[in-house]
KESE-60971 format. One record per residue (C-alpha): x, y, z. Coordinates in nm, 4 decimals. Layout:
// KESE-60971
X Y Z
...
END
This chain:
// KESE-60971
1.6332 3.5684 4.4473
1.9539 3.6990 4.5935
2.1350 3.6385 4.9198
1.9790 3.9550 5.0590
1.6375 3.7892 5.0322
1.7643 3.5113 5.2594
1.9804 3.7294 5.4887
2.2776 3.5015 5.4299
2.6421 3.5843 5.3811
2.8372 3.4310 5.0916
3.0247 3.2164 5.3471
2.6998 3.0837 5.4932
2.5700 3.0042 5.1463
2.8991 2.8320 5.0620
2.8476 2.6024 5.3625
2.5003 2.5076 5.2325
2.6434 2.4468 4.8851
2.9139 2.2198 5.0256
2.6458 2.0238 5.2113
2.4548 1.9699 4.8850
2.7787 1.8728 4.7054
2.8197 1.6001 4.9681
2.4937 1.4449 4.8419
2.6283 1.3991 4.4868
2.8141 1.0747 4.4287
3.0706 0.9821 4.1685
2.9029 0.7266 3.9389
3.1981 0.4855 3.9586
3.3177 0.5267 4.3184
3.0683 0.5168 4.6092
3.1986 0.8410 4.7629
3.0503 1.1895 4.7326
3.2299 1.4299 4.5004
3.3324 1.6650 4.7825
3.4968 1.3984 4.9998
3.6494 1.2467 4.6864
3.8354 1.5725 4.6310
3.6773 1.6505 4.2944
3.5701 2.0000 4.4036
3.8674 2.2343 4.3777
3.6973 2.5672 4.4482
3.3562 2.7137 4.5348
3.3110 3.0890 4.4937
2.9928 3.2690 4.5980
2.9199 3.6319 4.5076
2.7116 3.8721 4.7158
2.4270 3.8258 4.4669
2.4229 3.4461 4.5057
2.6109 3.3587 4.1872
2.8106 3.0405 4.2367
3.1185 2.9340 4.0457
3.2627 2.5871 4.1046
3.5869 2.4435 3.9723
3.5743 2.0668 3.9695
3.7552 1.7792 3.8089
3.6895 1.4138 3.7439
3.8951 1.1121 3.8448
4.0069 1.0684 3.4819
3.9757 1.2798 3.1641
3.8107 0.9878 2.9843
3.5401 0.9573 3.2480
3.2124 0.8610 3.0751
3.0171 1.1367 3.2548
3.2536 1.4214 3.1560
2.9915 1.5750 2.9259
2.6920 1.5502 3.1585
2.8166 1.5550 3.5172
2.8949 1.9306 3.5435
2.5360 2.0110 3.4372
2.3999 1.7685 3.6947
2.6093 1.9371 3.9649
2.4848 2.2811 3.8538
2.1226 2.1633 3.8729
2.1700 2.0288 4.2258
2.3452 2.3489 4.3437
2.0578 2.5564 4.2009
1.8243 2.3847 4.4503
2.0019 2.5581 4.7411
1.8052 2.8577 4.8741
1.9962 3.1766 4.7985
2.1706 3.0531 4.4833
2.0716 3.2722 4.1903
2.3088 3.1224 3.9307
2.5445 2.8250 3.9256
2.8282 2.7487 3.6872
3.0573 2.4462 3.7027
3.3892 2.4638 3.5215
3.5541 2.1296 3.4511
3.9284 2.1664 3.5060
4.2129 1.9189 3.4661
4.4892 2.1033 3.6521
4.5990 1.9993 3.9004
4.5462 1.6384 3.8007
4.3285 1.4532 4.0515
4.5013 1.1910 4.2652
4.3775 0.9746 4.5492
4.5718 1.2013 4.7863
4.3032 1.4681 4.7275
4.0431 1.2507 4.8976
3.9551 1.3216 5.2583
4.0877 1.0815 5.5168
3.7327 0.9536 5.5707
3.6952 0.8740 5.2002
4.0315 0.6960 5.1924
3.9309 0.4908 5.4964
3.5968 0.4046 5.3372
3.7762 0.2716 5.0299
4.0426 0.0942 5.2362
4.3274 0.3023 5.0992
4.5297 0.3216 5.4229
END
């Protein structure tokens, strides 16, 4: 199915995708991957194809091989998404400054 089937714009679909990303938690830190700042970019085409650039807190993270696929599977559950691809990127390097203020407060980093 494409976005046309759901009468959604790419921006509206992006909002739904971000909401689903907020339900996925880093396995080592009890914060969702969006608030943690691991999602660098979400692109949505008119046909519902989604491309996500994400990183991990460290290159040696034990879930580096499996986590992108798990994120893709979860994004595919959003109505209007026809394809999802997650690209694991390491630049820029993730730092705690990329976390939202709410996430930093939750972890007591202020």
